[in-house]
C-alpha beads as a LAMMPS data file, in Angstrom:
LAMMPS data file: protein, C-alpha beads

419 atoms
418 bonds

1 atom types
1 bond types

-500.0 500.0 xlo xhi
-500.0 500.0 ylo yhi
-500.0 500.0 zlo zhi

Masses

1 110.0

Atoms # bond

1 1 1 -3.712 -111.375 -255.791
2 1 1 -3.115 -107.685 -256.540
3 1 1 -3.411 -104.558 -254.441
4 1 1 -5.569 -101.893 -256.057
5 1 1 -6.944 -98.572 -254.943
6 1 1 -10.085 -100.298 -253.666
7 1 1 -8.235 -103.040 -251.794
8 1 1 -7.127 -106.569 -252.609
9 1 1 -8.248 -108.137 -255.895
10 1 1 -8.469 -111.937 -255.969
11 1 1 -8.753 -114.062 -259.117
12 1 1 -8.931 -117.859 -259.211
13 1 1 -8.148 -119.983 -262.272
14 1 1 -7.129 -123.546 -263.033
15 1 1 -8.370 -127.101 -263.504
16 1 1 -10.739 -126.879 -260.526
17 1 1 -12.490 -123.816 -261.914
18 1 1 -15.239 -124.162 -264.566
19 1 1 -14.535 -122.863 -268.047
20 1 1 -14.192 -119.106 -267.887
21 1 1 -17.188 -117.206 -269.205
22 1 1 -15.518 -113.875 -269.718
23 1 1 -12.017 -112.963 -270.945
24 1 1 -10.448 -115.251 -273.615
25 1 1 -12.577 -118.380 -273.038
26 1 1 -10.732 -120.330 -275.780
27 1 1 -7.251 -120.082 -274.291
28 1 1 -6.216 -123.467 -272.781
29 1 1 -4.117 -122.016 -269.939
30 1 1 -5.089 -119.967 -266.854
31 1 1 -5.257 -116.203 -267.479
32 1 1 -5.263 -113.387 -264.898
33 1 1 -5.975 -109.766 -265.721
34 1 1 -3.834 -107.086 -264.042
35 1 1 -5.024 -103.576 -263.160
36 1 1 -2.185 -101.579 -264.753
37 1 1 -3.408 -98.290 -263.267
38 1 1 -2.668 -99.597 -259.781
39 1 1 0.878 -100.734 -260.621
40 1 1 2.327 -97.238 -259.995
41 1 1 1.268 -97.207 -256.343
42 1 1 1.271 -100.980 -255.831
43 1 1 3.874 -102.508 -258.193
44 1 1 3.784 -105.945 -256.506
45 1 1 1.273 -108.689 -257.209
46 1 1 1.288 -112.343 -256.151
47 1 1 0.614 -115.674 -257.851
48 1 1 -0.049 -118.723 -255.705
49 1 1 -0.024 -122.150 -257.372
50 1 1 -1.408 -125.294 -255.787
51 1 1 -1.117 -128.752 -257.345
52 1 1 -1.115 -132.425 -256.366
53 1 1 1.503 -133.317 -258.973
54 1 1 4.499 -131.846 -260.764
55 1 1 3.779 -129.180 -263.355
56 1 1 5.648 -126.571 -265.381
57 1 1 5.122 -123.071 -263.962
58 1 1 6.229 -120.441 -266.504
59 1 1 4.183 -117.216 -266.106
60 1 1 4.200 -114.585 -268.852
61 1 1 3.009 -110.983 -269.147
62 1 1 1.064 -110.319 -272.344
63 1 1 -1.128 -107.554 -273.681
64 1 1 -4.653 -108.232 -274.871
65 1 1 -3.442 -108.380 -278.478
66 1 1 -0.601 -110.680 -277.481
67 1 1 -3.019 -113.104 -275.831
68 1 1 -5.298 -113.077 -278.874
69 1 1 -2.327 -113.878 -281.099
70 1 1 -1.323 -116.665 -278.704
71 1 1 -4.847 -118.095 -278.778
72 1 1 -4.862 -118.187 -282.591
73 1 1 -1.382 -119.682 -282.937
74 1 1 -1.970 -122.356 -280.310
75 1 1 -5.408 -123.234 -281.674
76 1 1 -4.192 -123.532 -285.281
77 1 1 -1.221 -125.633 -284.207
78 1 1 -3.335 -128.167 -282.376
79 1 1 -6.102 -128.092 -284.976
80 1 1 -3.592 -129.468 -287.500
81 1 1 -2.310 -131.981 -284.936
82 1 1 -5.734 -133.412 -284.090
83 1 1 -6.883 -133.339 -287.731
84 1 1 -3.950 -135.524 -288.732
85 1 1 -4.731 -137.919 -285.879
86 1 1 -8.348 -138.167 -287.054
87 1 1 -7.329 -138.867 -290.661
88 1 1 -4.806 -141.529 -289.607
89 1 1 -7.411 -143.113 -287.318
90 1 1 -10.030 -143.364 -290.090
91 1 1 -7.458 -144.690 -292.586
92 1 1 -6.261 -147.461 -290.281
93 1 1 -9.751 -148.408 -289.192
94 1 1 -10.629 -148.871 -292.870
95 1 1 -7.512 -150.985 -293.429
96 1 1 -8.402 -153.157 -290.442
97 1 1 -11.904 -153.858 -291.760
98 1 1 -10.366 -154.922 -295.083
99 1 1 -7.364 -156.934 -293.845
100 1 1 -8.626 -158.047 -290.401
101 1 1 -5.071 -157.561 -289.162
102 1 1 -5.372 -156.900 -285.440
103 1 1 -2.231 -154.702 -285.431
104 1 1 -4.244 -152.006 -287.236
105 1 1 -7.073 -152.293 -284.697
106 1 1 -4.679 -151.896 -281.751
107 1 1 -3.047 -148.986 -283.584
108 1 1 -6.442 -147.279 -283.926
109 1 1 -7.002 -147.769 -280.206
110 1 1 -3.593 -146.203 -279.515
111 1 1 -4.363 -143.188 -281.734
112 1 1 -7.723 -142.690 -280.007
113 1 1 -6.200 -142.887 -276.522
114 1 1 -3.253 -140.652 -277.437
115 1 1 -5.645 -138.112 -278.923
116 1 1 -7.722 -137.892 -275.757
117 1 1 -4.558 -137.713 -273.643
118 1 1 -3.292 -134.765 -275.696
119 1 1 -6.715 -133.076 -275.531
120 1 1 -6.603 -133.340 -271.754
121 1 1 -2.907 -132.388 -271.521
122 1 1 -3.247 -129.255 -273.652
123 1 1 -6.365 -128.032 -271.815
124 1 1 -8.685 -128.223 -274.824
125 1 1 -10.754 -130.927 -273.161
126 1 1 -11.833 -128.427 -270.548
127 1 1 -12.677 -125.858 -273.219
128 1 1 -14.617 -127.991 -275.714
129 1 1 -15.554 -131.361 -274.178
130 1 1 -16.030 -131.240 -270.400
131 1 1 -16.083 -127.527 -269.595
132 1 1 -18.197 -127.838 -266.427
133 1 1 -17.257 -131.360 -265.354
134 1 1 -14.569 -130.319 -262.889
135 1 1 -14.070 -133.691 -261.179
136 1 1 -13.455 -135.422 -264.502
137 1 1 -11.160 -132.658 -265.763
138 1 1 -9.049 -133.018 -262.638
139 1 1 -8.607 -136.775 -263.212
140 1 1 -8.687 -137.123 -266.985
141 1 1 -4.959 -136.572 -267.556
142 1 1 -3.816 -139.510 -265.411
143 1 1 -6.654 -141.702 -266.709
144 1 1 -5.988 -141.077 -270.407
145 1 1 -2.227 -141.242 -269.845
146 1 1 -2.644 -144.693 -268.313
147 1 1 -4.979 -145.946 -271.037
148 1 1 -2.674 -144.560 -273.769
149 1 1 0.237 -146.489 -272.243
150 1 1 -1.865 -149.650 -272.123
151 1 1 -2.862 -149.205 -275.767
152 1 1 0.763 -148.899 -276.926
153 1 1 1.571 -152.124 -275.046
154 1 1 -1.267 -153.902 -276.888
155 1 1 -0.114 -152.516 -280.233
156 1 1 3.523 -153.455 -279.597
157 1 1 2.633 -157.006 -278.540
158 1 1 0.639 -157.459 -281.741
159 1 1 3.066 -155.741 -284.120
160 1 1 6.254 -157.343 -282.752
161 1 1 4.537 -160.711 -282.122
162 1 1 6.044 -160.774 -278.638
163 1 1 3.994 -163.819 -277.616
164 1 1 5.977 -165.844 -280.152
165 1 1 9.312 -164.050 -280.418
166 1 1 9.778 -163.050 -276.760
167 1 1 7.237 -164.986 -274.643
168 1 1 8.909 -164.109 -271.328
169 1 1 8.791 -160.392 -272.103
170 1 1 5.195 -160.798 -273.252
171 1 1 4.280 -162.143 -269.803
172 1 1 6.031 -159.138 -268.221
173 1 1 4.007 -156.799 -270.444
174 1 1 0.791 -158.538 -269.387
175 1 1 1.658 -157.820 -265.748
176 1 1 2.390 -154.185 -266.538
177 1 1 -0.854 -153.934 -268.500
178 1 1 -2.751 -154.998 -265.386
179 1 1 -0.880 -152.405 -263.307
180 1 1 -1.518 -149.642 -265.853
181 1 1 -5.240 -150.375 -266.181
182 1 1 -5.570 -150.625 -262.385
183 1 1 -3.862 -147.240 -262.072
184 1 1 -6.320 -145.751 -264.577
185 1 1 -9.370 -147.104 -262.734
186 1 1 -8.155 -146.129 -259.267
187 1 1 -7.317 -142.591 -260.425
188 1 1 -11.021 -142.045 -261.154
189 1 1 -12.019 -142.671 -257.542
190 1 1 -9.098 -141.339 -255.508
191 1 1 -7.187 -138.158 -256.134
192 1 1 -3.611 -138.696 -255.046
193 1 1 -0.179 -137.831 -256.426
194 1 1 0.816 -141.517 -256.258
195 1 1 -1.252 -142.291 -259.376
196 1 1 0.519 -139.580 -261.372
197 1 1 3.917 -140.756 -260.153
198 1 1 3.049 -144.402 -260.846
199 1 1 2.120 -143.802 -264.473
200 1 1 5.310 -141.805 -265.049
201 1 1 7.415 -144.638 -263.635
202 1 1 5.575 -147.274 -265.662
203 1 1 5.826 -145.157 -268.821
204 1 1 9.608 -144.855 -268.492
205 1 1 10.057 -148.582 -267.915
206 1 1 7.674 -149.636 -270.687
207 1 1 9.146 -147.154 -273.197
208 1 1 12.722 -148.354 -272.822
209 1 1 11.639 -152.009 -272.629
210 1 1 9.569 -151.876 -275.822
211 1 1 12.303 -149.952 -277.647
212 1 1 14.753 -152.668 -276.591
213 1 1 12.302 -155.333 -277.771
214 1 1 12.080 -153.574 -281.128
215 1 1 15.873 -153.592 -281.455
216 1 1 16.026 -157.289 -280.563
217 1 1 13.299 -158.191 -283.056
218 1 1 14.990 -156.076 -285.747
219 1 1 18.182 -158.102 -285.393
220 1 1 16.023 -161.206 -285.731
221 1 1 15.473 -160.066 -289.346
222 1 1 12.101 -158.394 -288.732
223 1 1 12.897 -155.377 -290.911
224 1 1 9.649 -153.518 -290.242
225 1 1 10.840 -152.941 -286.663
226 1 1 13.254 -150.222 -287.830
227 1 1 10.427 -147.671 -288.029
228 1 1 9.170 -148.853 -284.650
229 1 1 12.611 -148.238 -283.098
230 1 1 12.915 -144.748 -284.609
231 1 1 9.394 -143.938 -283.366
232 1 1 10.358 -144.649 -279.757
233 1 1 13.618 -142.772 -280.218
234 1 1 11.692 -139.667 -281.362
235 1 1 9.342 -139.803 -278.370
236 1 1 12.151 -140.311 -275.854
237 1 1 14.148 -137.490 -277.452
238 1 1 11.104 -135.218 -277.168
239 1 1 10.651 -136.095 -273.486
240 1 1 14.315 -135.353 -272.761
241 1 1 14.167 -132.050 -274.697
242 1 1 11.035 -130.934 -272.841
243 1 1 12.598 -131.664 -269.453
244 1 1 15.784 -129.801 -270.387
245 1 1 13.587 -126.836 -271.304
246 1 1 11.607 -127.190 -268.069
247 1 1 14.836 -127.032 -266.036
248 1 1 15.895 -123.927 -267.991
249 1 1 18.853 -125.714 -269.595
250 1 1 17.475 -125.128 -273.093
251 1 1 16.040 -121.701 -274.076
252 1 1 12.330 -121.011 -274.328
253 1 1 10.960 -121.941 -277.744
254 1 1 7.538 -122.895 -279.102
255 1 1 8.835 -126.304 -280.272
256 1 1 10.395 -127.080 -276.898
257 1 1 7.250 -125.997 -275.029
258 1 1 5.273 -128.470 -277.140
259 1 1 7.993 -131.109 -277.485
260 1 1 5.773 -133.853 -276.026
261 1 1 3.111 -133.228 -278.680
262 1 1 5.696 -133.223 -281.469
263 1 1 7.263 -136.422 -280.141
264 1 1 3.896 -138.134 -279.885
265 1 1 2.975 -136.949 -283.378
266 1 1 6.135 -138.305 -285.007
267 1 1 5.840 -141.530 -283.023
268 1 1 2.333 -142.095 -284.397
269 1 1 3.413 -141.320 -287.972
270 1 1 6.430 -143.645 -287.729
271 1 1 4.247 -146.418 -286.309
272 1 1 2.150 -145.893 -289.425
273 1 1 5.223 -146.355 -291.625
274 1 1 5.980 -149.551 -289.704
275 1 1 2.508 -150.911 -290.435
276 1 1 2.753 -149.968 -294.117
277 1 1 6.141 -151.704 -294.239
278 1 1 4.445 -154.783 -292.857
279 1 1 1.827 -154.585 -295.617
280 1 1 4.578 -154.307 -298.229
281 1 1 6.608 -157.129 -296.685
282 1 1 3.703 -159.568 -296.413
283 1 1 1.793 -158.189 -299.405
284 1 1 -1.310 -157.671 -297.261
285 1 1 -3.110 -155.425 -299.756
286 1 1 -6.399 -153.969 -298.459
287 1 1 -9.430 -154.694 -300.608
288 1 1 -9.951 -151.056 -301.566
289 1 1 -6.360 -150.971 -302.949
290 1 1 -6.771 -154.177 -304.926
291 1 1 -8.240 -154.589 -308.393
292 1 1 -11.732 -155.976 -308.132
293 1 1 -12.748 -158.407 -310.845
294 1 1 -16.060 -160.035 -311.544
295 1 1 -16.505 -163.484 -310.023
296 1 1 -16.114 -166.421 -312.380
297 1 1 -17.377 -169.992 -312.370
298 1 1 -15.428 -172.361 -310.129
299 1 1 -13.928 -174.355 -312.986
300 1 1 -12.720 -171.177 -314.739
301 1 1 -10.975 -169.616 -311.739
302 1 1 -7.684 -171.478 -312.134
303 1 1 -7.901 -172.634 -315.739
304 1 1 -4.914 -170.523 -316.865
305 1 1 -2.840 -170.950 -313.708
306 1 1 -0.012 -173.373 -312.972
307 1 1 -1.534 -174.677 -309.747
308 1 1 1.305 -177.065 -308.924
309 1 1 3.975 -174.378 -309.250
310 1 1 1.912 -171.905 -307.262
311 1 1 1.488 -174.354 -304.389
312 1 1 5.200 -175.174 -304.533
313 1 1 6.121 -171.469 -304.309
314 1 1 3.696 -170.854 -301.439
315 1 1 4.942 -173.913 -299.583
316 1 1 8.517 -172.726 -299.962
317 1 1 7.639 -169.273 -298.590
318 1 1 5.644 -170.699 -295.702
319 1 1 8.456 -173.041 -294.668
320 1 1 11.332 -170.588 -295.228
321 1 1 9.739 -167.521 -293.654
322 1 1 7.487 -169.469 -291.236
323 1 1 4.560 -167.263 -292.148
324 1 1 2.153 -169.721 -290.532
325 1 1 3.379 -168.623 -287.086
326 1 1 1.531 -165.322 -287.536
327 1 1 -1.889 -165.675 -285.887
328 1 1 -3.225 -162.969 -288.243
329 1 1 -2.339 -164.959 -291.371
330 1 1 -5.423 -165.442 -293.529
331 1 1 -6.466 -166.345 -297.060
332 1 1 -6.304 -162.754 -298.260
333 1 1 -2.781 -162.227 -296.889
334 1 1 -1.365 -165.234 -298.738
335 1 1 -3.339 -164.605 -301.926
336 1 1 -2.175 -160.979 -302.099
337 1 1 1.455 -161.983 -301.485
338 1 1 1.373 -164.213 -304.583
339 1 1 -0.783 -161.868 -306.672
340 1 1 -3.812 -164.150 -306.631
341 1 1 -7.432 -163.542 -305.869
342 1 1 -8.733 -165.194 -302.735
343 1 1 -11.165 -167.324 -304.756
344 1 1 -8.293 -168.548 -306.968
345 1 1 -6.084 -169.587 -304.047
346 1 1 -9.027 -171.221 -302.304
347 1 1 -9.861 -173.179 -305.455
348 1 1 -6.232 -174.314 -305.895
349 1 1 -6.011 -175.580 -302.317
350 1 1 -9.366 -177.323 -302.537
351 1 1 -8.465 -178.941 -305.848
352 1 1 -4.895 -180.007 -305.031
353 1 1 -5.117 -180.686 -301.283
354 1 1 -8.792 -181.510 -300.790
355 1 1 -9.035 -179.207 -297.751
356 1 1 -9.753 -175.548 -297.052
357 1 1 -7.192 -172.819 -296.373
358 1 1 -7.414 -172.918 -292.570
359 1 1 -6.943 -176.678 -292.469
360 1 1 -3.982 -176.357 -294.834
361 1 1 -2.231 -173.728 -292.700
362 1 1 -3.008 -175.627 -289.506
363 1 1 -1.118 -178.561 -290.966
364 1 1 2.071 -176.486 -290.991
365 1 1 1.382 -175.273 -287.478
366 1 1 0.796 -178.787 -286.123
367 1 1 4.043 -180.048 -287.683
368 1 1 5.857 -177.147 -286.026
369 1 1 4.165 -177.985 -282.709
370 1 1 5.299 -181.616 -282.967
371 1 1 8.891 -180.480 -283.501
372 1 1 8.687 -178.215 -280.442
373 1 1 7.303 -181.021 -278.273
374 1 1 9.990 -183.428 -279.442
375 1 1 12.686 -180.842 -278.842
376 1 1 11.406 -179.875 -275.371
377 1 1 8.907 -182.450 -274.008
378 1 1 8.464 -180.475 -270.771
379 1 1 7.273 -177.346 -272.544
380 1 1 3.751 -176.207 -271.660
381 1 1 1.173 -177.150 -274.299
382 1 1 -0.544 -173.743 -274.181
383 1 1 2.807 -172.044 -274.747
384 1 1 3.369 -174.247 -277.784
385 1 1 -0.117 -173.463 -279.097
386 1 1 0.527 -169.714 -278.957
387 1 1 4.021 -170.139 -280.390
388 1 1 2.790 -171.854 -283.560
389 1 1 -0.021 -169.410 -284.324
390 1 1 -3.139 -170.580 -282.450
391 1 1 -5.211 -168.183 -280.344
392 1 1 -6.557 -170.725 -277.854
393 1 1 -5.784 -174.147 -276.444
394 1 1 -9.140 -175.576 -277.571
395 1 1 -8.529 -174.577 -281.218
396 1 1 -5.048 -176.094 -281.001
397 1 1 -6.338 -179.372 -279.532
398 1 1 -9.049 -179.707 -282.183
399 1 1 -6.646 -179.026 -285.058
400 1 1 -3.979 -181.324 -283.605
401 1 1 -6.382 -184.241 -283.234
402 1 1 -7.729 -183.675 -286.763
403 1 1 -4.221 -183.800 -288.237
404 1 1 -2.461 -186.316 -285.981
405 1 1 -5.403 -188.432 -284.875
406 1 1 -4.599 -187.879 -281.190
407 1 1 -4.425 -185.047 -278.683
408 1 1 -1.172 -183.153 -277.989
409 1 1 -0.939 -184.803 -274.554
410 1 1 -1.324 -188.264 -276.078
411 1 1 1.258 -187.490 -278.751
412 1 1 3.812 -186.283 -276.205
413 1 1 3.199 -189.295 -273.977
414 1 1 3.691 -191.662 -276.893
415 1 1 6.861 -189.846 -277.966
416 1 1 8.357 -190.114 -274.458
417 1 1 7.641 -193.829 -274.397
418 1 1 9.481 -194.289 -277.695
419 1 1 12.456 -192.321 -276.399

Bonds

1 1 1 2
2 1 2 3
3 1 3 4
4 1 4 5
5 1 5 6
6 1 6 7
7 1 7 8
8 1 8 9
9 1 9 10
10 1 10 11
11 1 11 12
12 1 12 13
13 1 13 14
14 1 14 15
15 1 15 16
16 1 16 17
17 1 17 18
18 1 18 19
19 1 19 20
20 1 20 21
21 1 21 22
22 1 22 23
23 1 23 24
24 1 24 25
25 1 25 26
26 1 26 27
27 1 27 28
28 1 28 29
29 1 29 30
30 1 30 31
31 1 31 32
32 1 32 33
33 1 33 34
34 1 34 35
35 1 35 36
36 1 36 37
37 1 37 38
38 1 38 39
39 1 39 40
40 1 40 41
41 1 41 42
42 1 42 43
43 1 43 44
44 1 44 45
45 1 45 46
46 1 46 47
47 1 47 48
48 1 48 49
49 1 49 50
50 1 50 51
51 1 51 52
52 1 52 53
53 1 53 54
54 1 54 55
55 1 55 56
56 1 56 57
57 1 57 58
58 1 58 59
59 1 59 60
60 1 60 61
61 1 61 62
62 1 62 63
63 1 63 64
64 1 64 65
65 1 65 66
66 1 66 67
67 1 67 68
68 1 68 69
69 1 69 70
70 1 70 71
71 1 71 72
72 1 72 73
73 1 73 74
74 1 74 75
75 1 75 76
76 1 76 77
77 1 77 78
78 1 78 79
79 1 79 80
80 1 80 81
81 1 81 82
82 1 82 83
83 1 83 84
84 1 84 85
85 1 85 86
86 1 86 87
87 1 87 88
88 1 88 89
89 1 89 90
90 1 90 91
91 1 91 92
92 1 92 93
93 1 93 94
94 1 94 95
95 1 95 96
96 1 96 97
97 1 97 98
98 1 98 99
99 1 99 100
100 1 100 101
101 1 101 102
102 1 102 103
103 1 103 104
104 1 104 105
105 1 105 106
106 1 106 107
107 1 107 108
108 1 108 109
109 1 109 110
110 1 110 111
111 1 111 112
112 1 112 113
113 1 113 114
114 1 114 115
115 1 115 116
116 1 116 117
117 1 117 118
118 1 118 119
119 1 119 120
120 1 120 121
121 1 121 122
122 1 122 123
123 1 123 124
124 1 124 125
125 1 125 126
126 1 126 127
127 1 127 128
128 1 128 129
129 1 129 130
130 1 130 131
131 1 131 132
132 1 132 133
133 1 133 134
134 1 134 135
135 1 135 136
136 1 136 137
137 1 137 138
138 1 138 139
139 1 139 140
140 1 140 141
141 1 141 142
142 1 142 143
143 1 143 144
144 1 144 145
145 1 145 146
146 1 146 147
147 1 147 148
148 1 148 149
149 1 149 150
150 1 150 151
151 1 151 152
152 1 152 153
153 1 153 154
154 1 154 155
155 1 155 156
156 1 156 157
157 1 157 158
158 1 158 159
159 1 159 160
160 1 160 161
161 1 161 162
162 1 162 163
163 1 163 164
164 1 164 165
165 1 165 166
166 1 166 167
167 1 167 168
168 1 168 169
169 1 169 170
170 1 170 171
171 1 171 172
172 1 172 173
173 1 173 174
174 1 174 175
175 1 175 176
176 1 176 177
177 1 177 178
178 1 178 179
179 1 179 180
180 1 180 181
181 1 181 182
182 1 182 183
183 1 183 184
184 1 184 185
185 1 185 186
186 1 186 187
187 1 187 188
188 1 188 189
189 1 189 190
190 1 190 191
191 1 191 192
192 1 192 193
193 1 193 194
194 1 194 195
195 1 195 196
196 1 196 197
197 1 197 198
198 1 198 199
199 1 199 200
200 1 200 201
201 1 201 202
202 1 202 203
203 1 203 204
204 1 204 205
205 1 205 206
206 1 206 207
207 1 207 208
208 1 208 209
209 1 209 210
210 1 210 211
211 1 211 212
212 1 212 213
213 1 213 214
214 1 214 215
215 1 215 216
216 1 216 217
217 1 217 218
218 1 218 219
219 1 219 220
220 1 220 221
221 1 221 222
222 1 222 223
223 1 223 224
224 1 224 225
225 1 225 226
226 1 226 227
227 1 227 228
228 1 228 229
229 1 229 230
230 1 230 231
231 1 231 232
232 1 232 233
233 1 233 234
234 1 234 235
235 1 235 236
236 1 236 237
237 1 237 238
238 1 238 239
239 1 239 240
240 1 240 241
241 1 241 242
242 1 242 243
243 1 243 244
244 1 244 245
245 1 245 246
246 1 246 247
247 1 247 248
248 1 248 249
249 1 249 250
250 1 250 251
251 1 251 252
252 1 252 253
253 1 253 254
254 1 254 255
255 1 255 256
256 1 256 257
257 1 257 258
258 1 258 259
259 1 259 260
260 1 260 261
261 1 261 262
262 1 262 263
263 1 263 264
264 1 264 265
265 1 265 266
266 1 266 267
267 1 267 268
268 1 268 269
269 1 269 270
270 1 270 271
271 1 271 272
272 1 272 273
273 1 273 274
274 1 274 275
275 1 275 276
276 1 276 277
277 1 277 278
278 1 278 279
279 1 279 280
280 1 280 281
281 1 281 282
282 1 282 283
283 1 283 284
284 1 284 285
285 1 285 286
286 1 286 287
287 1 287 288
288 1 288 289
289 1 289 290
290 1 290 291
291 1 291 292
292 1 292 293
293 1 293 294
294 1 294 295
295 1 295 296
296 1 296 297
297 1 297 298
298 1 298 299
299 1 299 300
300 1 300 301
301 1 301 302
302 1 302 303
303 1 303 304
304 1 304 305
305 1 305 306
306 1 306 307
307 1 307 308
308 1 308 309
309 1 309 310
310 1 310 311
311 1 311 312
312 1 312 313
313 1 313 314
314 1 314 315
315 1 315 316
316 1 316 317
317 1 317 318
318 1 318 319
319 1 319 320
320 1 320 321
321 1 321 322
322 1 322 323
323 1 323 324
324 1 324 325
325 1 325 326
326 1 326 327
327 1 327 328
328 1 328 329
329 1 329 330
330 1 330 331
331 1 331 332
332 1 332 333
333 1 333 334
334 1 334 335
335 1 335 336
336 1 336 337
337 1 337 338
338 1 338 339
339 1 339 340
340 1 340 341
341 1 341 342
342 1 342 343
343 1 343 344
344 1 344 345
345 1 345 346
346 1 346 347
347 1 347 348
348 1 348 349
349 1 349 350
350 1 350 351
351 1 351 352
352 1 352 353
353 1 353 354
354 1 354 355
355 1 355 356
356 1 356 357
357 1 357 358
358 1 358 359
359 1 359 360
360 1 360 361
361 1 361 362
362 1 362 363
363 1 363 364
364 1 364 365
365 1 365 366
366 1 366 367
367 1 367 368
368 1 368 369
369 1 369 370
370 1 370 371
371 1 371 372
372 1 372 373
373 1 373 374
374 1 374 375
375 1 375 376
376 1 376 377
377 1 377 378
378 1 378 379
379 1 379 380
380 1 380 381
381 1 381 382
382 1 382 383
383 1 383 384
384 1 384 385
385 1 385 386
386 1 386 387
387 1 387 388
388 1 388 389
389 1 389 390
390 1 390 391
391 1 391 392
392 1 392 393
393 1 393 394
394 1 394 395
395 1 395 396
396 1 396 397
397 1 397 398
398 1 398 399
399 1 399 400
400 1 400 401
401 1 401 402
402 1 402 403
403 1 403 404
404 1 404 405
405 1 405 406
406 1 406 407
407 1 407 408
408 1 408 409
409 1 409 410
410 1 410 411
411 1 411 412
412 1 412 413
413 1 413 414
414 1 414 415
415 1 415 416
416 1 416 417
417 1 417 418
418 1 418 419
């Protein structure tokens, strides 16, 4: 509000106001024009801010040219940011369709959710996507923040294999996933500060917990986790830096004002390095990176290969590294690791073992399951199934009976009788 020669002048801006149709419509933040001619007689003007959650209030006085420059700089900055996100999303979606590794699919979901969260956070959603949908604009930040947190939990569970390496923590993350998704849904129907506060609390807990899980897994000789750890460190450092700036401990700077975006950007890129490290470690080469050769007749596929030695080498790797525990392990993963075509490896297994690849791998998994049951007879069968690489109890039961000739329950009962 400003006093002018003709009386009081009121201007309203913010998330509850439709996209401005006059001065600087492409600026993501609220803008108020000041009648400079009236400042001599009425040098005081007032700004009243109303919000249902915490927000950074840092007003600035700029000329028309200064605002135009700010619009251009801010727009170019975020144009690069969102362009990189789009490229990374398309790249990883392509890799998923070629490798069928679910970690890449969850990563794509995380990129998508993070992108929409940043669009809402920076105010560009209101400008370009939902300019007149005021109710949605007022709730989108908490909703996308919640969904982005859920997506990083899904990605972390898949990438770190928490269901196998840290089953207790995995159950905790499932509970928090339910809380996060519930928070997202409820925020769409009720506007209350509790939803904003809840997602901030959950984000802090989940961030430190998953970073700790990454450190634990790294010391369990899962080397790819080093990029994962650094990614969380960058995001947490960005959050701390932004809050120090918000409390006026650090000086005003463009990087500090956008520290959250920078932290999120580097986190996403480092997660990408972690996934590429996984490809390199397991030799999961996407089809479009591999050399495509013309198909040959079945009897010619392995004519010049030492099938016995190849099977011996693969068996050694499977047993030593326990690759069969990975639920995403498939024919292409193993073939790429040993520089074979999928048709060659399939032919070798069929010729030497008389079974297909899935049956062959399940044999390793069932032997591991038997060892777990003998070591801890009271352990839940479903827990064992997940631990050895199966996605469901029914698939585990079918494979177990095919290999052992009896169900897991029957096997455990017979073992206890012998003991």
